[in-house]
GUDRENLO-549069 format. One record per residue (C-alpha): residue in three letters; x, y, z; residue number from 1. Coordinates in steps of 0.2 Angstrom, whole numbers, always signed. Each point is the difference from the previous one (the first is absolute). Layout:
BEGIN
<"ALA",<X,Y,Z>,NUM>
...
! end
This chain:
BEGIN
<"MET",<-453,+375,+866>,1>
<"LYS",<-7,-3,-18>,2>
<"LYS",<-17,-7,+2>,3>
<"ILE",<-9,-12,-11>,4>
<"LYS",<-14,+9,-10>,5>
<"VAL",<-15,-11,-1>,6>
<"LEU",<-16,+3,-11>,7>
<"ILE",<-15,-10,+6>,8>
<"VAL",<-13,-5,-13>,9>
<"ASP",<-16,-8,+7>,10>
<"ASP",<-18,+3,-3>,11>
<"SER",<-4,-3,+19>,12>
<"ALA",<+1,+16,+10>,13>
<"LEU",<+3,-11,+16>,14>
<"VAL",<+14,-10,-8>,15>
<"ARG",<+8,+16,-6>,16>
<"GLN",<-1,+8,+17>,17>
<"MET",<+7,-16,+9>,18>
<"LEU",<+14,-2,-12>,19>
<"THR",<+5,+18,+2>,20>
<"GLU",<+0,-1,+19>,21>
<"ILE",<+10,-16,+0>,22>
<"LEU",<+13,+6,-13>,23>
<"ASN",<+2,+17,+8>,24>
<"SER",<+4,-8,+16>,25>
<"ALA",<+16,-6,-7>,26>
<"PRO",<+13,+14,+2>,27>
<"ASP",<+8,-4,-17>,28>
<"ILE",<-16,+0,-10>,29>
<"GLU",<-12,+14,-6>,30>
<"VAL",<-17,-2,-8>,31>
<"ILE",<+1,+14,-13>,32>
<"GLY",<-17,-2,-7>,33>
<"VAL",<-15,-11,-2>,34>
<"ALA",<-11,-4,-15>,35>
<"HIS",<-17,-9,-1>,36>
<"ASP",<+1,-5,-18>,37>
<"PRO",<+14,-3,-13>,38>
<"ILE",<-5,+16,-10>,39>
<"MET",<+4,+10,+15>,40>
<"ALA",<+15,-11,+4>,41>
<"ARG",<+8,+3,-17>,42>
<"ASP",<-1,+19,+3>,43>
<"LYS",<+8,-1,+17>,44>
<"ILE",<+14,-12,-6>,45>
<"LYS",<+5,+14,-12>,46>
<"ALA",<-2,+14,+13>,47>
<"LEU",<+7,-8,+15>,48>
<"ASN",<+13,-13,-7>,49>
<"PRO",<-2,-13,+14>,50>
<"ASP",<+13,-13,+4>,51>
<"VAL",<-13,-14,+3>,52>
<"LEU",<-18,-2,-5>,53>
<"THR",<-13,-11,+10>,54>
<"LEU",<-13,-5,-12>,55>
<"ASP",<-17,-8,+3>,56>
<"VAL",<-6,-14,-12>,57>
<"GLU",<-18,+5,-1>,58>
<"MET",<-4,+18,-4>,59>
<"PRO",<-12,+10,-11>,60>
<"LYS",<+4,+7,-17>,61>
<"MET",<+15,-12,-3>,62>
<"ASP",<+4,-16,+10>,63>
<"GLY",<+17,-1,+9>,64>
<"ILE",<+8,-12,-13>,65>
<"SER",<-4,+11,-15>,66>
<"PHE",<+7,+15,+9>,67>
<"LEU",<+16,-10,+6>,68>
<"ARG",<+3,-5,-18>,69>
<"ASN",<-1,+18,-5>,70>
<"VAL",<+12,+5,+14>,71>
<"MET",<+13,-13,-4>,72>
<"ARG",<-1,+5,-18>,73>
<"LEU",<+1,+19,+2>,74>
<"ARG",<+8,+3,+17>,75>
<"PRO",<+7,-16,+8>,76>
<"MET",<+1,+1,+19>,77>
<"PRO",<-2,-10,+15>,78>
<"VAL",<-18,-5,+3>,79>
<"VAL",<-7,-10,+15>,80>
<"MET",<-17,-7,-4>,81>
<"ILE",<-15,+0,+12>,82>
<"SER",<-10,-16,-3>,83>
<"SER",<-14,-10,+9>,84>
<"LEU",<+4,-17,+7>,85>
<"THR",<-12,-9,-13>,86>
<"GLN",<+3,-12,-14>,87>
<"GLU",<-3,+15,-12>,88>
<"GLY",<+11,+11,+10>,89>
<"ALA",<+14,-13,+0>,90>
<"ASP",<-1,-2,-19>,91>
<"ILE",<+0,+19,-3>,92>
<"ALA",<+14,+3,+13>,93>
<"LEU",<+11,-14,-9>,94>
<"GLU",<-4,+9,-17>,95>
<"ALA",<+6,+16,+7>,96>
<"LEU",<+16,-7,+6>,97>
<"SER",<+3,-7,-18>,98>
<"ILE",<-3,+17,-7>,99>
<"GLY",<+13,+8,+12>,100>
<"ALA",<-8,+4,+17>,101>
<"VAL",<+13,-3,+14>,102>
<"ASP",<-11,-7,+13>,103>
<"TYR",<-18,+0,+6>,104>
<"ILE",<-9,+3,+17>,105>
<"SER",<-16,-10,+4>,106>
<"LYS",<-15,+10,+3>,107>
<"PRO",<-12,-7,+13>,108>
<"LYS",<-18,-3,-5>,109>
<"ILE",<-7,+5,+17>,110>
<"ASP",<+4,+12,+14>,111>
<"VAL",<+13,+9,-11>,112>
<"ALA",<+5,+13,+12>,113>
<"HIS",<+5,-13,+13>,114>
<"GLU",<+8,-12,-11>,115>
<"LEU",<+10,+12,-10>,116>
<"ALA",<+7,+7,+16>,117>
<"THR",<+6,-18,+5>,118>
<"TYR",<+9,+0,-17>,119>
<"ALA",<+9,+16,+3>,120>
<"GLU",<+18,-7,+2>,121>
<"GLU",<-2,-11,-16>,122>
<"ILE",<-7,+15,-10>,123>
<"ILE",<+15,+11,+6>,124>
<"ALA",<+13,-13,-4>,125>
<"LYS",<-7,-4,-17>,126>
<"VAL",<+0,+19,-5>,127>
<"LYS",<+18,+2,+6>,128>
<"VAL",<+5,-15,-10>,129>
<"ALA",<-9,+6,-15>,130>
<"ALA",<+9,+16,+1>,131>
<"GLN",<+16,-9,-2>,132>
<"ALA",<-6,-13,-13>,133>
<"LYS",<+5,-2,-18>,134>
<"VAL",<-15,+2,-11>,135>
<"LEU",<+0,-14,-12>,136>
<"PRO",<-15,+2,-11>,137>
<"SER",<+4,-15,-10>,138>
<"GLY",<-17,-8,+0>,139>
<"LEU",<-10,+11,-11>,140>
<"GLU",<-4,-14,-12>,141>
<"GLU",<-13,-13,+4>,142>
<"ILE",<+6,-16,+8>,143>
<"PRO",<+1,-13,-13>,144>
<"SER",<-9,-16,+2>,145>
<"LYS",<+8,-17,-1>,146>
<"PRO",<+1,-6,-18>,147>
<"ALA",<-13,-14,+3>,148>
<"SER",<-6,-9,+15>,149>
<"ALA",<+1,-16,-10>,150>
<"LYS",<+19,+3,-2>,151>
<"LYS",<+2,+3,+19>,152>
<"THR",<-9,-16,+4>,153>
<"GLU",<+10,-10,-13>,154>
<"ALA",<+16,+7,+7>,155>
<"LEU",<-5,-4,+18>,156>
<"GLY",<-6,-17,-6>,157>
<"LYS",<+17,-4,-8>,158>
<"LEU",<+8,+6,+16>,159>
<"ARG",<-9,-12,+11>,160>
<"LYS",<+3,-14,-12>,161>
<"LYS",<+19,+4,+0>,162>
<"ILE",<+1,+2,+19>,163>
<"PRO",<-11,-13,+9>,164>
<"VAL",<-3,+5,+18>,165>
<"SER",<+6,-17,+6>,166>
<"ARG",<+17,+3,-8>,167>
<"LEU",<+3,+17,+7>,168>
<"LYS",<+17,+1,+8>,169>
<"THR",<+6,+11,+14>,170>
<"THR",<+11,+9,-12>,171>
<"GLU",<-16,+8,-7>,172>
<"LYS",<+3,+19,-2>,173>
<"ILE",<-10,+14,+8>,174>
<"VAL",<-2,+18,-4>,175>
<"ALA",<-4,+13,+13>,176>
<"ILE",<-5,+18,-4>,177>
<"GLY",<-3,+14,+13>,178>
<"ALA",<-6,+18,-3>,179>
<"SER",<-9,+15,+7>,180>
<"THR",<-3,+17,-8>,181>
<"GLY",<+1,-1,-19>,182>
<"GLY",<+0,-19,+2>,183>
<"THR",<-16,-4,-9>,184>
<"GLU",<+7,+6,-17>,185>
<"ALA",<+18,-7,+4>,186>
<"ILE",<-8,-17,+3>,187>
<"LYS",<-10,+1,-16>,188>
<"GLU",<+16,+4,-10>,189>
<"ILE",<+8,-16,+7>,190>
<"LEU",<-15,-12,-1>,191>
<"MET",<-4,+6,-18>,192>
<"ASN",<+18,-6,-5>,193>
<"MET",<+1,-16,+10>,194>
<"ARG",<-1,-17,-10>,195>
<"PRO",<-15,-11,+2>,196>
<"ASP",<+11,-14,+7>,197>
<"SER",<+9,+12,+13>,198>
<"PRO",<+2,-6,+18>,199>
<"GLY",<-14,+2,+12>,200>
<"THR",<+0,+18,+6>,201>
<"VAL",<-6,+7,+16>,202>
<"ILE",<-3,+19,+2>,203>
<"ALA",<-2,+12,+14>,204>
<"GLN",<-7,+17,-5>,205>
<"HIS",<-5,+13,+13>,206>
<"ILE",<-19,+2,-5>,207>
<"PRO",<-17,+1,+9>,208>
<"ARG",<-9,-16,+2>,209>
<"ALA",<-14,+6,-11>,210>
<"PHE",<+12,+3,-15>,211>
<"SER",<+11,-16,+0>,212>
<"ALA",<-13,-11,-9>,213>
<"ALA",<-3,+13,-13>,214>
<"PHE",<+19,+2,-2>,215>
<"ALA",<+3,-19,-2>,216>
<"LYS",<-14,-1,-13>,217>
<"ARG",<+8,+15,-9>,218>
<"MET",<+17,-8,+0>,219>
<"ASP",<-8,-17,-6>,220>
<"SER",<-7,+9,-15>,221>
<"ILE",<+17,+6,-6>,222>
<"SER",<+13,-14,+5>,223>
<"PRO",<+4,-16,-9>,224>
<"MET",<+0,-7,+18>,225>
<"ALA",<-16,-4,+9>,226>
<"VAL",<-2,+13,+14>,227>
<"CYS",<-11,-1,+15>,228>
<"GLU",<-3,+7,+17>,229>
<"ALA",<+8,-13,+12>,230>
<"GLU",<-10,-12,+10>,231>
<"ASP",<+6,-9,+16>,232>
<"GLY",<+6,-17,-4>,233>
<"GLN",<+2,+2,-19>,234>
<"HIS",<+13,-10,-8>,235>
<"VAL",<+13,+11,-9>,236>
<"LEU",<+1,-6,-18>,237>
<"PRO",<+12,+6,-14>,238>
<"GLY",<-8,+12,-12>,239>
<"HIS",<-11,+7,+14>,240>
<"ALA",<+2,+16,+10>,241>
<"TYR",<-8,+3,+17>,242>
<"ILE",<-4,+18,+7>,243>
<"ALA",<-2,+2,+19>,244>
<"PRO",<-17,+6,+5>,245>
<"GLY",<+1,+18,+7>,246>
<"ASP",<-2,-5,+18>,247>
<"ARG",<+10,-16,+2>,248>
<"HIS",<+18,-5,+0>,249>
<"LEU",<+5,-12,-14>,250>
<"LEU",<+12,-13,+6>,251>
<"LEU",<+8,-14,-11>,252>
<"VAL",<+1,-17,+9>,253>
<"ARG",<+7,-17,-7>,254>
<"ASN",<-7,-17,+3>,255>
<"GLY",<+12,-12,-7>,256>
<"ALA",<+3,+4,-18>,257>
<"ARG",<-15,+12,-1>,258>
<"TYR",<-2,+18,+4>,259>
<"TYR",<-16,+7,+7>,260>
<"ILE",<-7,+17,+5>,261>
<"LYS",<-4,+4,+18>,262>
<"LEU",<-10,+16,+4>,263>
<"ASP",<+3,+8,+17>,264>
<"ASP",<-11,+12,+9>,265>
<"GLY",<+14,+5,+12>,266>
<"GLU",<+7,+17,+6>,267>
<"LEU",<+5,+13,-12>,268>
<"CYS",<+18,+0,-5>,269>
<"ASN",<+8,+16,-5>,270>
<"ARG",<-17,+7,+2>,271>
<"HIS",<-6,-11,-14>,272>
<"LYS",<-11,-16,-3>,273>
<"PRO",<+5,-7,-12>,274>
<"SER",<+18,+3,+4>,275>
<"VAL",<+14,-3,-13>,276>
<"ASP",<+12,-4,+14>,277>
<"VAL",<-12,-14,+7>,278>
<"MET",<-2,-8,-18>,279>
<"PHE",<+19,+1,-4>,280>
<"ARG",<+5,-8,+16>,281>
<"SER",<-12,-14,-3>,282>
<"VAL",<+6,-2,-17>,283>
<"GLU",<+18,-1,+6>,284>
<"GLU",<-5,-13,+13>,285>
<"ALA",<-10,-11,-13>,286>
<"ALA",<+10,+2,-16>,287>
<"GLY",<+17,+7,+5>,288>
<"LYS",<+12,+1,-15>,289>
<"ASN",<-14,-6,-11>,290>
<"ALA",<-9,+17,+1>,291>
<"ILE",<+2,+16,-9>,292>
<"GLY",<-5,+16,+10>,293>
<"ILE",<-5,+16,-8>,294>
<"LEU",<-3,+16,+9>,295>
<"LEU",<-9,+14,-9>,296>
<"THR",<-5,+18,+2>,297>
<"GLY",<-7,+5,+16>,298>
<"MET",<+1,+12,+15>,299>
<"GLY",<+8,-6,+16>,300>
<"ALA",<+11,-15,+3>,301>
<"ASP",<-11,-15,+0>,302>
<"GLY",<+8,-14,-9>,303>
<"ALA",<+18,+6,+1>,304>
<"LEU",<+5,-11,+15>,305>
<"GLY",<-9,-15,-7>,306>
<"LEU",<+9,+2,-17>,307>
<"LYS",<+16,+1,+10>,308>
<"GLU",<-4,-16,+9>,309>
<"MET",<-5,-9,-17>,310>
<"ASN",<+17,+6,-7>,311>
<"GLU",<+10,-7,+14>,312>
<"THR",<-9,-17,-2>,313>
<"GLY",<+5,+0,-18>,314>
<"SER",<-15,+6,-9>,315>
<"LYS",<+3,+11,-15>,316>
<"THR",<-7,+18,+4>,317>
<"ILE",<-5,+15,-11>,318>
<"ALA",<-4,+18,+5>,319>
<"GLN",<-9,+12,-11>,320>
<"ASN",<+12,+15,-4>,321>
<"GLU",<-3,+18,+5>,322>
<"ASN",<-4,+7,-17>,323>
<"THR",<-15,-11,-4>,324>
<"SER",<-7,-1,+18>,325>
<"VAL",<-14,+12,+4>,326>
<"VAL",<+7,+0,+18>,327>
<"TRP",<+17,-7,+3>,328>
<"GLY",<-3,-4,+18>,329>
<"MET",<-1,-19,+2>,330>
<"PRO",<+12,-5,-14>,331>
<"GLY",<+12,+14,+5>,332>
<"GLU",<+1,-7,+18>,333>
<"ALA",<+3,-17,-7>,334>
<"VAL",<+15,+7,-10>,335>
<"LYS",<+7,+9,+15>,336>
<"LEU",<+0,-17,+9>,337>
<"GLY",<+9,-8,-14>,338>
<"ALA",<-15,-12,-2>,339>
<"ALA",<-2,+1,-19>,340>
<"ASP",<+11,-10,-12>,341>
<"TYR",<-7,+10,-14>,342>
<"VAL",<-7,+18,-1>,343>
<"LEU",<-10,+2,-16>,344>
<"PRO",<-12,+11,-9>,345>
<"LEU",<-18,-7,+0>,346>
<"ASN",<+0,-5,-18>,347>
<"GLN",<+15,-12,+2>,348>
<"ILE",<-6,-9,+16>,349>
<"ALA",<-11,-13,-9>,350>
<"LYS",<+14,-4,-12>,351>
<"LYS",<+12,-2,+15>,352>
<"ILE",<-12,-12,+9>,353>
<"GLU",<-1,-11,-16>,354>
<"SER",<+19,+0,-2>,355>
<"LEU",<+3,-4,+18>,356>
<"ILE",<-12,-15,-2>,357>
<"SER",<+9,-6,-16>,358>
<"GLU",<+17,+1,+9>,359>
<"GLU",<-6,-12,+13>,360>
<"LYS",<-7,-13,-12>,361>
! end
């Protein structure tokens, strides 16, 4: 059996030891080396040629982000970031994903030995997925800001004047997007290219609770739409996108002509909360053929059955293609089920959404 070779880069001896024990417990993974700073890591990458790198964010001599930029420029490879569950940690982890990291593991702030052990299954799964992932270092540039906040406000103001709430019809369109591994960058690509008058958009991305608000804020800074972390009872408006909190299911509900968000703290679905299947099924019930469902890159199968149900109800459905997916798990399962009307590269999805909306007008 060919084992996945892993190099651990972390300035904490305890974390290095715990990660080594956890990863070596998997029969198909072997930790071939450890490094306590990026300088040592650089030499060990050259000498050991690992398949996957786990990389701490905060280290001496060079921070993890700067080192990641160098890795992606000089020797692109699958990297799983180790980040603390703090606001700063969330921002840094999201920046790492934009540079090309495949995924991240949350580092507990207290009782590291006990907490990391409880994450063993997740850590092993993420390293295995990273070993198979396509490394897409497409985000080495800085994220552009919106042209001007005044323009956004003006556009949204015109939108509200054009479609008063009192005149909303039950034919109002809804866009629903689901994603997991690699999804933060895939969602960014779509939201950057959505029109400011696009239909209300709901998003379920597998992400820790501590990261979802930072992710929404980051998306709001680059999208012509207004993007926020979803709140229970919010009215879903055109020109707005709502990202599920990292520990709640997002459901779309309709009351007369209006769509609302319901946040649910129920059981995990497909081992996830938020679950894409849960969101897609609620969209299918509330919006039916007036919805467009999009399933993006991610490990596992969450969202595939939900997309199939949307498709059977008359919703238009899109799956990201294999070549542009970091992991073609979720969209691949949807394609196997015949759930997708269109299987498209990531850079064509926003345009397809726009054309599907135009066809219905």
